[in-house]
C-alpha positions as CSV (number, residue, x, y, z in Angstrom):
1,M,0.0,0.0,0.0
2,S,1.4,3.4,-0.9
3,L,1.7,6.2,1.7
4,S,-1.1,8.1,-0.1
5,S,-3.6,5.1,0.0
6,P,-6.4,5.6,2.5
7,R,-6.6,3.1,5.4
8,K,-9.4,0.7,5.1
9,P,-12.3,1.1,7.6
10,V,-11.6,-0.9,10.8
11,I,-13.8,-3.7,12.1
12,L,-13.5,-5.1,15.6
13,T,-15.6,-8.1,16.6
14,G,-15.2,-11.4,18.4
15,D,-16.6,-14.0,20.7
16,R,-16.2,-15.1,24.3
17,T,-14.4,-18.4,24.4
18,T,-17.0,-20.5,26.4
19,G,-17.6,-23.2,23.8
20,P,-17.8,-23.9,20.0
21,L,-19.9,-21.5,18.0
22,H,-23.4,-22.2,16.7
23,L,-25.8,-21.1,14.0
24,G,-26.8,-18.1,16.0
25,H,-23.2,-16.8,15.8
26,Y,-23.1,-17.6,12.1
27,V,-26.2,-15.6,11.2
28,G,-25.6,-12.9,13.8
29,S,-22.0,-12.0,12.9
30,L,-19.8,-14.7,11.3
31,K,-21.4,-14.4,7.8
32,S,-20.9,-10.6,7.9
33,R,-17.3,-11.0,8.9
34,V,-16.5,-13.3,6.0
35,A,-18.1,-10.9,3.6
36,L,-16.4,-7.8,4.9
37,Q,-12.8,-9.1,5.5
38,A,-11.6,-8.2,2.0
39,S,-12.9,-4.6,2.0
40,H,-12.1,-3.8,5.6
41,E,-9.2,-4.1,8.1
42,Q,-10.7,-6.7,10.4
43,F,-9.6,-7.7,13.9
44,L,-11.3,-10.7,15.4
45,L,-10.9,-11.1,19.2
46,L,-10.9,-14.4,21.0
47,A,-12.4,-12.8,24.2
48,D,-11.1,-15.2,26.9
49,T,-10.7,-12.4,29.5
50,Q,-14.4,-11.5,29.1
51,A,-15.3,-15.1,29.2
52,L,-14.0,-15.2,32.8
53,T,-16.6,-12.7,33.9
54,D,-19.1,-15.5,34.5
55,N,-16.8,-18.5,34.2
56,A,-14.1,-17.7,36.8
57,D,-14.8,-21.0,38.5
58,D,-13.8,-22.9,35.4
59,P,-10.8,-21.2,33.7
60,A,-9.8,-24.4,32.0
61,K,-13.0,-24.3,30.0
62,V,-12.2,-20.8,28.8
63,Q,-8.6,-21.8,27.9
64,R,-9.4,-24.9,25.9
65,N,-12.2,-23.1,24.0
66,V,-9.7,-20.5,22.6
67,L,-8.7,-23.0,20.0
68,E,-12.2,-24.4,19.5
69,V,-13.6,-21.0,18.6
70,A,-10.5,-20.4,16.4
71,F,-11.3,-23.6,14.5
72,D,-14.8,-22.3,13.9
73,Y,-13.6,-19.0,12.6
74,L,-11.3,-20.7,10.0
75,A,-14.0,-23.2,9.1
76,V,-16.6,-20.6,8.1
77,G,-14.1,-18.8,5.8
78,I,-12.2,-16.3,8.0
79,G,-8.8,-15.9,6.4
80,P,-6.0,-15.6,9.0
81,D,-3.8,-13.8,6.5
82,V,-6.7,-11.3,5.8
83,T,-8.4,-11.0,9.1
84,T,-6.2,-10.5,12.2
85,I,-7.3,-13.1,14.8
86,C,-6.0,-12.3,18.3
87,V,-6.3,-13.5,21.9
88,Q,-7.7,-10.9,24.3
89,S,-5.8,-11.9,27.4
90,A,-2.5,-11.4,25.6
91,L,-3.3,-7.7,24.9
92,P,-2.6,-5.9,28.2
93,A,-3.4,-2.5,26.7
94,L,-7.1,-3.5,26.6
95,A,-7.1,-4.1,30.4
96,E,-5.6,-0.8,31.1
97,L,-8.0,1.0,28.8
98,T,-10.8,-0.7,30.6
99,M,-9.6,0.6,33.9
100,L,-9.3,4.1,32.5
101,Y,-12.7,4.1,31.0
102,M,-14.3,3.0,34.2
103,N,-13.8,6.6,35.4
104,F,-16.2,7.8,32.6
105,V,-19.2,5.6,33.4
106,T,-21.4,5.1,36.4
107,V,-22.6,1.9,38.1
108,A,-26.2,3.1,37.6
109,R,-25.6,3.4,33.8
110,L,-24.1,0.0,33.6
111,E,-27.0,-1.5,35.5
112,R,-29.5,0.2,33.0
113,N,-27.8,-1.4,30.0
114,P,-30.6,-3.6,28.5
115,T,-28.1,-6.3,27.4
116,I,-26.6,-6.6,30.8
117,K,-30.0,-6.5,32.6
118,T,-31.2,-9.3,30.5
119,E,-28.1,-11.4,31.0
120,I,-28.1,-10.8,34.8
121,I,-31.7,-12.2,34.9
122,H,-30.8,-15.1,32.6
123,R,-27.9,-16.2,34.7
124,G,-29.8,-15.7,38.0
125,F,-27.1,-13.3,39.5
126,E,-29.7,-11.0,41.1
127,R,-27.5,-8.7,43.4
128,D,-24.6,-11.2,43.3
129,V,-23.5,-10.1,39.9
130,P,-19.7,-10.3,39.5
131,A,-18.2,-6.8,39.1
132,G,-16.3,-8.0,36.0
133,F,-19.6,-9.0,34.4
134,L,-21.3,-5.7,35.3
135,C,-18.4,-3.9,33.7
136,Y,-18.5,-6.0,30.5
137,P,-19.7,-2.9,28.4
138,V,-16.6,-1.0,29.6
139,S,-14.3,-3.9,28.5
140,Q,-16.0,-4.0,25.2
141,A,-15.5,-0.3,24.8
142,A,-11.8,-0.8,25.4
143,D,-11.7,-3.6,22.8
144,I,-13.5,-1.5,20.1
145,T,-11.6,1.7,20.7
146,G,-8.3,0.0,21.3
147,F,-8.3,-0.9,17.6
148,K,-10.1,2.4,16.7
149,A,-12.8,0.4,15.0
150,T,-15.7,2.2,13.3
151,L,-17.8,-0.9,12.4
152,V,-18.9,-3.8,14.7
153,P,-21.0,-6.6,13.3
154,V,-23.2,-7.8,16.1
155,G,-26.6,-9.4,16.8
156,E,-29.4,-6.9,17.6
157,D,-29.2,-7.9,21.3
158,Q,-25.7,-6.5,21.4
159,A,-26.6,-3.1,20.0
160,P,-26.9,-1.4,23.5
161,L,-23.3,-2.3,24.2
162,I,-22.2,-0.4,21.1
163,E,-24.4,2.6,22.2
164,Q,-22.6,2.5,25.6
165,T,-19.2,2.3,23.9
166,N,-20.0,5.5,22.0
167,E,-21.2,7.2,25.2
168,I,-17.8,6.5,26.7
169,V,-16.0,7.7,23.6
170,R,-17.9,11.0,23.7
171,R,-17.0,11.5,27.4
172,V,-13.3,10.7,26.9
173,N,-13.1,13.0,23.8
174,R,-14.9,15.8,25.7
175,Q,-12.5,15.4,28.6
176,I,-9.4,15.7,26.4
177,G,-10.8,18.3,24.1
178,R,-10.5,16.6,20.8
179,D,-11.9,13.6,18.9
180,L,-9.1,11.1,19.5
181,L,-11.4,8.0,19.6
182,P,-13.9,7.3,16.8
183,E,-17.5,6.3,17.4
184,A,-18.5,2.9,16.1
185,V,-21.6,1.7,14.2
186,A,-23.3,-1.6,15.0
187,M,-23.8,-3.6,11.8
188,I,-27.0,-5.7,12.5
189,P,-27.9,-8.4,9.9
190,K,-31.5,-8.9,8.6
191,V,-32.0,-11.8,11.1
192,G,-30.4,-10.1,14.0
193,R,-31.3,-12.7,16.7
194,L,-31.8,-16.3,15.9
195,P,-34.2,-18.1,18.3
196,G,-33.3,-21.5,19.8
197,I,-34.8,-24.6,18.3
198,D,-37.3,-24.6,21.2
199,G,-38.6,-21.1,20.2
200,K,-38.5,-19.8,23.8
201,A,-35.2,-17.9,23.8
202,K,-32.2,-16.9,21.7
203,M,-30.0,-19.8,20.6
204,S,-27.6,-20.6,23.4
205,K,-25.2,-23.4,24.3
206,S,-26.1,-23.1,28.0
207,L,-29.9,-23.5,27.3
208,G,-29.3,-26.6,25.1
209,N,-31.2,-25.2,22.2
210,A,-28.4,-24.5,19.8
211,I,-27.1,-26.2,16.7
212,P,-23.2,-26.1,16.7
213,L,-21.4,-25.3,13.5
214,S,-19.6,-28.7,14.0
215,A,-22.9,-30.6,14.3
216,S,-23.0,-34.0,12.6
217,A,-25.6,-34.9,10.0
218,D,-27.5,-36.9,12.6
219,D,-27.3,-34.0,15.1
220,I,-28.8,-31.6,12.5
221,R,-31.6,-34.0,11.7
222,A,-32.5,-34.6,15.3
223,A,-32.4,-30.8,16.1
224,V,-34.7,-30.0,13.1
225,R,-37.2,-32.7,14.2
226,R,-37.3,-31.1,17.7
227,M,-38.0,-27.6,16.4
228,Y,-40.9,-25.6,17.6
229,T,-43.6,-24.9,15.0
230,D,-47.2,-23.9,15.4
231,P,-48.7,-25.8,18.4
232,N,-52.2,-25.4,16.9
233,H,-51.2,-26.9,13.5
234,L,-52.3,-30.4,14.5
235,R,-53.1,-31.8,11.1
236,A,-51.6,-31.1,7.7
237,A,-55.0,-29.9,6.5
238,D,-55.2,-27.2,9.2
239,P,-54.2,-23.7,8.4
240,G,-50.9,-22.9,10.1
241,T,-49.2,-19.8,11.5
242,V,-45.8,-18.8,10.1
243,E,-45.0,-16.0,12.6
244,G,-43.1,-17.3,15.6
245,N,-42.7,-20.7,13.8
246,V,-39.0,-21.5,14.3
247,V,-38.7,-23.6,11.2
248,F,-39.8,-20.7,8.9
249,T,-37.5,-18.3,10.9
250,Y,-34.6,-20.6,10.1
251,L,-35.6,-20.9,6.4
252,D,-35.7,-17.1,6.2
253,A,-32.2,-16.9,7.7
254,F,-30.5,-19.6,5.7
255,S,-32.3,-20.5,2.5
256,D,-31.4,-18.7,-0.7
257,D,-34.6,-19.9,-2.4
258,F,-36.7,-16.9,-1.4
259,A,-39.5,-17.7,-3.9
260,G,-39.6,-21.3,-2.7
261,V,-39.8,-20.2,1.0
262,A,-42.6,-17.7,0.1
263,D,-44.5,-20.5,-1.6
264,L,-44.1,-22.8,1.5
265,K,-45.4,-20.0,3.7
266,A,-48.5,-19.5,1.5
267,R,-49.3,-23.2,1.4
268,Y,-48.8,-23.6,5.2
269,R,-51.1,-20.6,5.9
270,R,-53.8,-22.1,3.6
271,G,-53.6,-25.5,5.1
272,G,-52.6,-28.8,3.4
273,L,-48.9,-28.6,4.2
274,G,-47.5,-30.7,7.1
275,D,-44.7,-29.7,9.5
276,T,-42.7,-32.8,8.4
277,V,-42.5,-31.5,4.8
278,V,-41.3,-28.0,5.9
279,K,-38.8,-29.5,8.4
280,R,-37.4,-31.7,5.6
281,Q,-36.8,-28.6,3.5
282,L,-35.0,-26.9,6.3
283,E,-32.9,-29.9,7.1
284,D,-31.7,-30.0,3.4
285,V,-30.7,-26.3,3.7
286,L,-28.8,-26.8,7.0
287,Q,-27.1,-30.0,5.9
288,A,-25.8,-28.2,2.7
289,L,-24.6,-25.2,4.8
290,L,-22.9,-27.1,7.6
291,A,-21.3,-30.1,5.8
292,P,-18.4,-28.1,4.3
293,I,-17.9,-26.1,7.5
294,R,-17.7,-29.3,9.5
295,E,-15.2,-30.8,7.1
296,R,-13.0,-27.7,7.1
297,R,-13.1,-27.5,10.8
298,A,-12.0,-31.1,11.2
299,R,-8.9,-30.3,9.0
300,F,-7.9,-27.3,11.1
301,A,-8.5,-29.3,14.3
302,A,-6.1,-31.9,13.0
303,D,-3.4,-29.3,12.7
304,P,-3.5,-27.1,15.9
305,G,0.1,-26.0,15.4
306,F,-0.8,-24.1,12.3
307,V,-3.7,-22.4,14.0
308,L,-1.5,-21.5,17.0
309,Q,1.0,-19.9,14.7
310,K,-1.7,-17.8,13.1
311,L,-2.9,-16.7,16.6
312,R,0.6,-15.7,17.6
313,Q,1.1,-13.6,14.5
314,G,-2.3,-12.0,14.8
315,T,-1.9,-11.3,18.5
316,A,1.5,-9.6,17.9
317,K,0.0,-7.3,15.4
318,A,-3.0,-6.5,17.6
319,R,-0.7,-5.9,20.6
320,A,1.2,-3.2,18.6
321,R,-2.1,-1.5,17.5
322,T,-3.7,-1.5,21.0
323,E,-0.5,-0.3,22.7
324,E,-0.4,2.6,20.3
325,T,-3.9,3.6,21.2
326,L,-3.3,3.2,24.9
327,G,-0.2,5.5,24.6
328,E,-2.4,8.2,22.9
329,V,-5.1,8.0,25.5
330,R,-2.6,8.1,28.4
331,D,-0.9,11.2,26.9
332,A,-4.2,12.9,26.2
333,L,-5.4,12.4,29.7
334,G,-2.1,13.7,31.1
335,L,-1.1,10.7,33.0
336,F,2.3,10.6,34.7
337,R,5.4,10.0,32.6
338,F,8.8,9.4,34.1
339,E,10.5,11.0,31.1
340,E,8.7,14.3,31.7
341,A,9.2,14.1,35.5
342,A,13.0,13.8,35.0
343,A,13.3,16.6,32.5
């Protein structure tokens, strides 16, 4: 790249390393990351430090899933020579930025964050919420601004975290008197939040209603058969409801045959189309999507040395970028420097 060439827009995204990724991750963010990696400078964070915020009692789980999530990234088409994949805990500048940003946000504001409120209820923390978990939005703000990212592909349930990042950015910039840190835009896909196969909540490993990207053909078939449809659609001849029907939600998210899906919906609503037929259509779509991902993942898992090498390279690049940002923030806030004190 010549010196006169403009820098590509920067993307920062990632996942907590609590287990292999699933279809909810794919439709919520992974698909966008693959599509954008050629046109943007993309950093992909293996968020093991953030994973400890509610898994501190099982750090081994967090550690072993660093590689598991990395395998998923590569399997879906993330190119390690195009996208920088890095390990959060090996980037100390992010921890220091988190600490600095905590001075620009209140506990009350953190508690009002809709994403955090929902997750506190989901995990049953009540008032015993770990401080690290409550400060998760601050950590994410450090991640995003550490790379000076302006675009963050996320599911719609994560949008409040980007909003809070931008609030912190504005407060820091106002304090230092200039726009050092850029604001970020949440990039939310058409299907921003994929429900679990039970239809009762978002897809989640902990709820047991997820389809992993590494799912076998038999696992996919079993999951589709269990999917929630219309409880009042008792016979094929009965008119059925498409809205809230998980099978049709998944067809909308993953099928490229838009006309075919529209025809299925019309027939289902009229009556005369059984759930088994619709589920068979969805199973074909998911089998075609996941079979090559599963095969590529197996190849990467068989060569962990290659994956570790790419993680080391990516983390070294990310460390340089985030330390540069930290230095700028420290200087702008006027923090103590030994060089200046000795002059």
